[in-house]
N, CA, C and O atoms as a GROMACS GRO file, in nm:
protein
  412
    1MET      N    1  -6.415  -3.842   3.885
    1MET     CA    2  -6.434  -3.716   3.764
    1MET      C    3  -6.498  -3.628   3.843
    1MET      O    4  -6.600  -3.633   3.912
    2VAL      N    5  -6.355  -3.481   3.800
    2VAL     CA    6  -6.332  -3.406   3.852
    2VAL      C    7  -6.489  -3.267   3.818
    2VAL      O    8  -6.555  -3.274   3.715
    3LYS      N    9  -6.503  -3.206   3.879
    3LYS     CA   10  -6.570  -3.108   3.806
    3LYS      C   11  -6.550  -3.030   3.734
    3LYS      O   12  -6.431  -3.044   3.706
    4GLU      N   13  -6.582  -2.961   3.687
    4GLU     CA   14  -6.561  -2.848   3.587
    4GLU      C   15  -6.572  -2.717   3.662
    4GLU      O   16  -6.679  -2.665   3.630
    5THR      N   17  -6.505  -2.642   3.748
    5THR     CA   18  -6.539  -2.522   3.808
    5THR      C   19  -6.527  -2.359   3.724
    5THR      O   20  -6.436  -2.290   3.677
    6HIS      N   21  -6.654  -2.351   3.736
    6HIS     CA   22  -6.627  -2.208   3.639
    6HIS      C   23  -6.661  -2.087   3.780
    6HIS      O   24  -6.741  -2.107   3.872
    7VAL      N   25  -6.596  -1.991   3.763
    7VAL     CA   26  -6.556  -1.815   3.863
    7VAL      C   27  -6.759  -1.860   3.867
    7VAL      O   28  -6.817  -1.943   3.937
    8ASP      N   29  -6.799  -1.788   3.790
    8ASP     CA   30  -6.945  -1.780   3.750
    8ASP      C   31  -6.986  -1.844   3.880
    8ASP      O   32  -7.005  -1.776   3.982
    9GLN      N   33  -7.001  -1.993   3.875
    9GLN     CA   34  -7.121  -2.047   3.961
    9GLN      C   35  -7.038  -2.024   4.160
    9GLN      O   36  -7.107  -2.054   4.257
   10LEU      N   37  -6.916  -1.981   4.175
   10LEU     CA   38  -6.947  -1.956   4.304
   10LEU      C   39  -7.067  -1.905   4.370
   10LEU      O   40  -7.122  -1.795   4.359
   11ALA      N   41  -7.096  -2.005   4.440
   11ALA     CA   42  -7.188  -1.922   4.504
   11ALA      C   43  -7.114  -1.835   4.681
   11ALA      O   44  -7.012  -1.840   4.752
   12LYS      N   45  -7.239  -1.770   4.676
   12LYS     CA   46  -7.113  -1.615   4.826
   12LYS      C   47  -7.059  -1.704   4.950
   12LYS      O   48  -7.146  -1.745   5.026
   13GLY      N   49  -6.935  -1.737   4.976
   13GLY     CA   50  -6.954  -1.783   5.123
   13GLY      C   51  -6.930  -1.875   5.127
   13GLY      O   52  -6.873  -1.917   5.228
   14SER      N   53  -6.964  -1.970   5.008
   14SER     CA   54  -6.968  -2.119   4.974
   14SER      C   55  -6.764  -2.198   4.997
   14SER      O   56  -6.676  -2.153   4.924
   15ARG      N   57  -6.739  -2.280   5.076
   15ARG     CA   58  -6.614  -2.350   5.132
   15ARG      C   59  -6.585  -2.458   4.969
   15ARG      O   60  -6.625  -2.567   4.929
   16ILE      N   61  -6.499  -2.354   4.919
   16ILE     CA   62  -6.428  -2.508   4.776
   16ILE      C   63  -6.286  -2.532   4.874
   16ILE      O   64  -6.213  -2.469   4.950
   17THR      N   65  -6.302  -2.664   4.818
   17THR     CA   66  -6.273  -2.791   4.918
   17THR      C   67  -6.228  -2.918   4.765
   17THR      O   68  -6.283  -2.935   4.656
   18GLY      N   69  -6.076  -2.999   4.845
   18GLY     CA   70  -6.106  -3.048   4.739
   18GLY      C   71  -6.047  -3.066   4.558
   18GLY      O   72  -5.937  -3.020   4.529
   19PRO      N   73  -6.095  -3.106   4.498
   19PRO     CA   74  -6.080  -3.167   4.350
   19PRO      C   75  -6.105  -3.042   4.310
   19PRO      O   76  -6.021  -3.000   4.230
   20GLU      N   77  -6.245  -2.923   4.355
   20GLU     CA   78  -6.285  -2.836   4.284
   20GLU      C   79  -6.191  -2.683   4.362
   20GLU      O   80  -6.244  -2.574   4.383
   21ARG      N   81  -6.056  -2.715   4.391
   21ARG     CA   82  -6.019  -2.574   4.450
   21ARG      C   83  -5.920  -2.566   4.416
   21ARG      O   84  -5.872  -2.453   4.410
   22GLY      N   85  -5.809  -2.718   4.365
   22GLY     CA   86  -5.783  -2.695   4.309
   22GLY      C   87  -5.799  -2.674   4.142
   22GLY      O   88  -5.743  -2.704   4.037
   23THR      N   89  -5.864  -2.633   4.172
   23THR     CA   90  -5.861  -2.660   3.957
   23THR      C   91  -5.932  -2.499   3.966
   23THR      O   92  -5.883  -2.413   3.893
   24LEU      N   93  -6.044  -2.463   4.052
   24LEU     CA   94  -6.006  -2.288   4.081
   24LEU      C   95  -5.888  -2.236   4.109
   24LEU      O   96  -5.854  -2.138   4.042
   25THR      N   97  -5.812  -2.277   4.194
   25THR     CA   98  -5.653  -2.258   4.179
   25THR      C   99  -5.579  -2.162   4.081
   25THR      O  100  -5.540  -2.046   4.071
   26ALA      N  101  -5.585  -2.334   3.982
   26ALA     CA  102  -5.506  -2.322   3.888
   26ALA      C  103  -5.576  -2.250   3.777
   26ALA      O  104  -5.514  -2.242   3.671
   27GLN      N  105  -5.708  -2.192   3.784
   27GLN     CA  106  -5.787  -2.108   3.658
   27GLN      C  107  -5.742  -1.985   3.738
   27GLN      O  108  -5.713  -1.893   3.661
   28PHE      N  109  -5.729  -1.958   3.853
   28PHE     CA  110  -5.690  -1.823   3.885
   28PHE      C  111  -5.516  -1.753   3.943
   28PHE      O  112  -5.491  -1.646   3.997
   29ALA      N  113  -5.412  -1.885   3.898
   29ALA     CA  114  -5.309  -1.871   3.852
   29ALA      C  115  -5.313  -1.899   3.760
   29ALA      O  116  -5.257  -2.008   3.760
   30GLU      N  117  -5.360  -1.864   3.607
   30GLU     CA  118  -5.355  -1.865   3.503
   30GLU      C  119  -5.392  -1.729   3.400
   30GLU      O  120  -5.367  -1.670   3.295
   31ARG      N  121  -5.454  -1.734   3.496
   31ARG     CA  122  -5.487  -1.556   3.491
   31ARG      C  123  -5.463  -1.422   3.502
   31ARG      O  124  -5.497  -1.321   3.440
   32TYR      N  125  -5.368  -1.460   3.638
   32TYR     CA  126  -5.250  -1.319   3.706
   32TYR      C  127  -5.165  -1.414   3.686
   32TYR      O  128  -5.089  -1.427   3.782
   33ALA      N  129  -5.146  -1.486   3.601
   33ALA     CA  130  -5.007  -1.474   3.511
   33ALA      C  131  -5.042  -1.430   3.397
   33ALA      O  132  -4.973  -1.334   3.365
   34ALA      N  133  -5.125  -1.460   3.317
   34ALA     CA  134  -5.159  -1.330   3.175
   34ALA      C  135  -5.166  -1.184   3.228
   34ALA      O  136  -5.176  -1.101   3.137
   35GLY      N  137  -5.162  -1.122   3.386
   35GLY     CA  138  -5.170  -1.026   3.394
   35GLY      C  139  -5.274  -0.973   3.514
   35GLY      O  140  -5.230  -0.909   3.610
   36GLU      N  141  -5.443  -1.012   3.498
   36GLU     CA  142  -5.527  -0.985   3.586
   36GLU      C  143  -5.508  -0.991   3.716
   36GLU      O  144  -5.485  -1.097   3.774
   37SER      N  145  -5.518  -0.815   3.808
   37SER     CA  146  -5.523  -0.854   3.930
   37SER      C  147  -5.625  -0.888   4.031
   37SER      O  148  -5.744  -0.879   4.062
   38ILE      N  149  -5.532  -0.924   4.058
   38ILE     CA  150  -5.601  -1.007   4.235
   38ILE      C  151  -5.762  -0.967   4.260
   38ILE      O  152  -5.855  -1.041   4.291
   39ARG      N  153  -5.762  -0.793   4.231
   39ARG     CA  154  -5.900  -0.694   4.307
   39ARG      C  155  -6.012  -0.772   4.156
   39ARG      O  156  -6.129  -0.810   4.147
   40SER      N  157  -5.919  -0.764   4.080
   40SER     CA  158  -6.101  -0.788   3.924
   40SER      C  159  -6.121  -0.879   3.978
   40SER      O  160  -6.237  -0.896   4.017
   41LEU      N  161  -5.985  -1.012   4.016
   41LEU     CA  162  -6.030  -1.232   3.991
   41LEU      C  163  -6.047  -1.192   4.080
   41LEU      O  164  -5.962  -1.104   4.067
   42ALA      N  165  -6.102  -1.168   4.207
   42ALA     CA  166  -6.176  -1.152   4.348
   42ALA      C  167  -6.280  -1.123   4.317
   42ALA      O  168  -6.364  -1.212   4.334
   43ALA      N  169  -6.353  -0.930   4.230
   43ALA     CA  170  -6.455  -0.819   4.198
   43ALA      C  171  -6.544  -0.993   4.078
   43ALA      O  172  -6.635  -0.943   4.144
   44GLY      N  173  -6.565  -1.043   4.042
   44GLY     CA  174  -6.517  -1.168   3.908
   44GLY      C  175  -6.572  -1.262   3.947
   44GLY      O  176  -6.683  -1.286   3.900
   45ALA      N  177  -6.512  -1.356   4.053
   45ALA     CA  178  -6.570  -1.450   4.143
   45ALA      C  179  -6.668  -1.434   4.306
   45ALA      O  180  -6.739  -1.504   4.379
   46GLY      N  181  -6.619  -1.303   4.299
   46GLY     CA  182  -6.778  -1.273   4.424
   46GLY      C  183  -6.693  -1.353   4.508
   46GLY      O  184  -6.738  -1.467   4.512
   47ARG      N  185  -6.605  -1.341   4.566
   47ARG     CA  186  -6.522  -1.333   4.693
   47ARG      C  187  -6.430  -1.219   4.739
   47ARG      O  188  -6.434  -1.105   4.692
   48SER      N  189  -6.329  -1.271   4.860
   48SER     CA  190  -6.243  -1.166   4.930
   48SER      C  191  -6.141  -1.194   4.761
   48SER      O  192  -6.121  -1.251   4.654
   49TYR      N  193  -6.099  -1.055   4.904
   49TYR     CA  194  -5.932  -0.985   4.863
   49TYR      C  195  -5.852  -1.156   4.912
   49TYR      O  196  -5.791  -1.241   4.847
   50GLY      N  197  -5.865  -1.153   4.953
   50GLY     CA  198  -5.760  -1.269   5.071
   50GLY      C  199  -5.774  -1.387   5.091
   50GLY      O  200  -5.703  -1.465   5.154
   51PHE      N  201  -5.922  -1.410   5.001
   51PHE     CA  202  -5.923  -1.558   4.978
   51PHE      C  203  -5.850  -1.556   4.800
   51PHE      O  204  -5.754  -1.633   4.786
   52VAL      N  205  -5.888  -1.482   4.684
   52VAL     CA  206  -5.812  -1.527   4.603
   52VAL      C  207  -5.660  -1.518   4.602
   52VAL      O  208  -5.581  -1.583   4.533
   53HIS      N  209  -5.624  -1.377   4.737
   53HIS     CA  210  -5.458  -1.414   4.746
   53HIS      C  211  -5.342  -1.555   4.780
   53HIS      O  212  -5.224  -1.588   4.769
   54ASN      N  213  -5.520  -1.618   4.846
   54ASN     CA  214  -5.413  -1.684   4.950
   54ASN      C  215  -5.442  -1.857   4.798
   54ASN      O  216  -5.402  -1.969   4.832
   55LEU      N  217  -5.484  -1.844   4.708
   55LEU     CA  218  -5.524  -1.988   4.631
   55LEU      C  219  -5.472  -1.908   4.620
   55LEU      O  220  -5.500  -1.838   4.717
   56LEU      N  221  -5.398  -1.854   4.554
   56LEU     CA  222  -5.234  -1.790   4.451
   56LEU      C  223  -5.107  -1.774   4.551
   56LEU      O  224  -5.001  -1.713   4.535
   57THR      N  225  -5.146  -1.835   4.638
   57THR     CA  226  -4.984  -1.835   4.663
   57THR      C  227  -5.033  -1.974   4.708
   57THR      O  228  -4.935  -2.048   4.703
   58GLU      N  229  -5.160  -2.054   4.758
   58GLU     CA  230  -5.124  -2.167   4.721
   58GLU      C  231  -5.074  -2.287   4.618
   58GLU      O  232  -5.028  -2.401   4.621
   59ALA      N  233  -5.112  -2.189   4.529
   59ALA     CA  234  -5.038  -2.223   4.408
   59ALA      C  235  -4.839  -2.202   4.324
   59ALA      O  236  -4.781  -2.230   4.218
   60GLY      N  237  -4.813  -2.150   4.435
   60GLY     CA  238  -4.767  -2.060   4.458
   60GLY      C  239  -4.656  -2.011   4.331
   60GLY      O  240  -4.542  -2.049   4.305
   61ALA      N  241  -4.755  -1.900   4.261
   61ALA     CA  242  -4.797  -1.784   4.168
   61ALA      C  243  -4.677  -1.641   4.265
   61ALA      O  244  -4.684  -1.575   4.369
   62SER      N  245  -4.587  -1.657   4.156
   62SER     CA  246  -4.507  -1.560   4.188
   62SER      C  247  -4.597  -1.340   4.244
   62SER      O  248  -4.575  -1.235   4.182
   63LEU      N  249  -4.658  -1.352   4.332
   63LEU     CA  250  -4.723  -1.206   4.367
   63LEU      C  251  -4.643  -1.115   4.256
   63LEU      O  252  -4.534  -1.148   4.209
   64ARG      N  253  -4.693  -1.030   4.231
   64ARG     CA  254  -4.669  -0.905   4.189
   64ARG      C  255  -4.667  -0.754   4.265
   64ARG      O  256  -4.768  -0.749   4.336
   65GLY      N  257  -4.591  -0.632   4.276
   65GLY     CA  258  -4.628  -0.552   4.374
   65GLY      C  259  -4.670  -0.480   4.342
   65GLY      O  260  -4.694  -0.455   4.224
   66ARG      N  261  -4.707  -0.388   4.477
   66ARG     CA  262  -4.799  -0.308   4.435
   66ARG      C  263  -4.840  -0.209   4.375
   66ARG      O  264  -4.963  -0.202   4.368
   67GLY      N  265  -4.777  -0.118   4.323
   67GLY     CA  266  -4.716  -0.017   4.193
   67GLY      C  267  -4.588   0.028   4.161
   67GLY      O  268  -4.492   0.005   4.234
   68GLY      N  269  -4.581   0.078   4.076
   68GLY     CA  270  -4.522   0.193   4.063
   68GLY      C  271  -4.435   0.234   4.147
   68GLY      O  272  -4.467   0.235   4.266
   69ALA      N  273  -4.299   0.281   4.107
   69ALA     CA  274  -4.200   0.350   4.234
   69ALA      C  275  -4.282   0.516   4.296
   69ALA      O  276  -4.337   0.603   4.230
   70THR      N  277  -4.262   0.507   4.424
   70THR     CA  278  -4.231   0.618   4.506
   70THR      C  279  -4.165   0.699   4.536
   70THR      O  280  -4.152   0.821   4.546
   71ARG      N  281  -4.117   0.595   4.552
   71ARG     CA  282  -3.972   0.756   4.657
   71ARG      C  283  -3.820   0.716   4.613
   71ARG      O  284  -3.828   0.626   4.529
   72GLY      N  285  -3.719   0.742   4.634
   72GLY     CA  286  -3.580   0.776   4.630
   72GLY      C  287  -3.485   0.682   4.504
   72GLY      O  288  -3.475   0.767   4.415
   73THR      N  289  -3.429   0.584   4.464
   73THR     CA  290  -3.397   0.570   4.395
   73THR      C  291  -3.474   0.520   4.307
   73THR      O  292  -3.497   0.609   4.224
   74ALA      N  293  -3.536   0.409   4.275
   74ALA     CA  294  -3.680   0.371   4.220
   74ALA      C  295  -3.726   0.473   4.137
   74ALA      O  296  -3.746   0.489   4.017
   75LYS      N  297  -3.739   0.549   4.261
   75LYS     CA  298  -3.776   0.642   4.143
   75LYS      C  299  -3.756   0.701   4.036
   75LYS      O  300  -3.815   0.670   3.932
   76ALA      N  301  -3.677   0.786   4.043
   76ALA     CA  302  -3.508   0.862   3.979
   76ALA      C  303  -3.520   0.734   3.841
   76ALA      O  304  -3.568   0.729   3.728
   77ALA      N  305  -3.470   0.675   3.902
   77ALA     CA  306  -3.437   0.539   3.787
   77ALA      C  307  -3.560   0.464   3.696
   77ALA      O  308  -3.555   0.359   3.631
   78ALA      N  309  -3.688   0.572   3.719
   78ALA     CA  310  -3.887   0.510   3.669
   78ALA      C  311  -3.853   0.658   3.592
   78ALA      O  312  -3.938   0.684   3.508
   79GLY      N  313  -3.766   0.742   3.602
   79GLY     CA  314  -3.780   0.855   3.489
   79GLY      C  315  -3.893   0.949   3.568
   79GLY      O  316  -3.941   1.005   3.469
   80ASP      N  317  -3.960   0.996   3.669
   80ASP     CA  318  -4.064   1.075   3.770
   80ASP      C  319  -3.962   1.158   3.848
   80ASP      O  320  -4.023   1.233   3.925
   81ASP      N  321  -3.817   1.173   3.857
   81ASP     CA  322  -3.771   1.300   3.928
   81ASP      C  323  -3.836   1.428   3.900
   81ASP      O  324  -3.785   1.448   3.790
   82ARG      N  325  -3.849   1.445   3.903
   82ARG     CA  326  -3.881   1.645   3.882
   82ARG      C  327  -3.827   1.753   3.929
   82ARG      O  328  -3.859   1.866   3.891
   83SER      N  329  -3.777   1.740   3.979
   83SER     CA  330  -3.670   1.861   3.971
   83SER      C  331  -3.531   1.861   3.948
   83SER      O  332  -3.454   1.765   3.956
   84THR      N  333  -3.510   1.958   3.924
   84THR     CA  334  -3.354   1.982   3.879
   84THR      C  335  -3.212   1.975   3.924
   84THR      O  336  -3.196   1.949   4.043
   85ALA      N  337  -3.134   1.989   3.870
   85ALA     CA  338  -3.047   1.878   3.978
   85ALA      C  339  -2.981   2.013   4.057
   85ALA      O  340  -3.002   2.128   4.018
   86GLY      N  341  -2.912   1.984   4.156
   86GLY     CA  342  -2.903   2.091   4.263
   86GLY      C  343  -3.051   2.128   4.339
   86GLY      O  344  -3.062   2.064   4.443
   87GLU      N  345  -3.133   2.190   4.318
   87GLU     CA  346  -3.306   2.245   4.350
   87GLU      C  347  -3.324   2.094   4.374
   87GLU      O  348  -3.309   1.979   4.333
   88SER      N  349  -3.386   2.218   4.515
   88SER     CA  350  -3.479   2.118   4.579
   88SER      C  351  -3.662   2.059   4.531
   88SER      O  352  -3.686   2.084   4.413
   89ALA      N  353  -3.706   2.033   4.560
   89ALA     CA  354  -3.839   2.053   4.540
   89ALA      C  355  -3.891   2.124   4.594
   89ALA      O  356  -3.947   2.196   4.512
   90LYS      N  357  -3.915   2.157   4.701
   90LYS     CA  358  -3.900   2.367   4.713
   90LYS      C  359  -3.923   2.424   4.643
   90LYS      O  360  -4.032   2.476   4.620
   91ASP      N  361  -3.814   2.434   4.582
   91ASP     CA  362  -3.696   2.527   4.533
   91ASP      C  363  -3.745   2.569   4.334
   91ASP      O  364  -3.720   2.662   4.258
   92SER      N  365  -3.838   2.416   4.324
   92SER     CA  366  -3.796   2.427   4.218
   92SER      C  367  -3.986   2.454   4.222
   92SER      O  368  -4.004   2.447   4.100
   93LYS      N  369  -4.100   2.474   4.270
   93LYS     CA  370  -4.178   2.579   4.285
   93LYS      C  371  -4.182   2.657   4.280
   93LYS      O  372  -4.241   2.736   4.205
   94ARG      N  373  -4.105   2.665   4.377
   94ARG     CA  374  -4.052   2.855   4.397
   94ARG      C  375  -4.012   2.940   4.236
   94ARG      O  376  -4.064   3.029   4.168
   95GLY      N  377  -3.903   2.861   4.227
   95GLY     CA  378  -3.876   2.962   4.098
   95GLY      C  379  -3.734   2.914   4.152
   95GLY      O  380  -3.702   2.820   4.224
   96LYS      N  381  -3.625   3.059   4.061
   96LYS     CA  382  -3.490   3.023   4.183
   96LYS      C  383  -3.521   3.102   4.227
   96LYS      O  384  -3.594   3.201   4.231
   97LYS      N  385  -3.369   2.975   4.310
   97LYS     CA  386  -3.310   3.000   4.472
   97LYS      C  387  -3.279   3.156   4.451
   97LYS      O  388  -3.235   3.221   4.356
   98GLY      N  389  -3.346   3.205   4.666
   98GLY     CA  390  -3.304   3.312   4.615
   98GLY      C  391  -3.353   3.491   4.502
   98GLY      O  392  -3.321   3.606   4.469
   99THR      N  393  -3.428   3.404   4.495
   99THR     CA  394  -3.444   3.569   4.384
   99THR      C  395  -3.675   3.571   4.412
   99THR      O  396  -3.770   3.497   4.385
  100ARG      N  397  -3.650   3.708   4.482
  100ARG     CA  398  -3.802   3.696   4.472
  100ARG      C  399  -3.851   3.801   4.408
  100ARG      O  400  -3.769   3.893   4.396
  101LYS      N  401  -3.971   3.822   4.357
  101LYS     CA  402  -3.988   3.965   4.247
  101LYS      C  403  -4.084   4.077   4.348
  101LYS      O  404  -4.179   4.068   4.426
  102LYS      N  405  -4.001   4.179   4.296
  102LYS     CA  406  -3.988   4.311   4.338
  102LYS      C  407  -4.144   4.350   4.341
  102LYS      O  408  -4.221   4.329   4.247
  103SER      N  409  -4.182   4.412   4.472
  103SER     CA  410  -4.298   4.514   4.388
  103SER      C  411  -4.308   4.569   4.412
  103SER      O  412  -4.388   4.646   4.357
   0.00000   0.00000   0.00000
């Protein structure tokens, strides 16, 4: 008989092996697939990020990327291109290119 493992029952640092590990892996994989982050799974279980990451990898879960686009074409495709066509980011901060206020 497989003992039902609940995440809140894990003792910090205890080894999780056998059927207990399989049950925990399935629970984490299901919650991760539903949108919960690895960090929140780890915090809720009192385990490390690496432990949860390893269990998800064992389960064959498709791990999500780290977050939004930060550079290049992916950023532009995400609609976060702040500069206007023909201007660099510095030019858009300064105002029109080549114009200065006269004092």
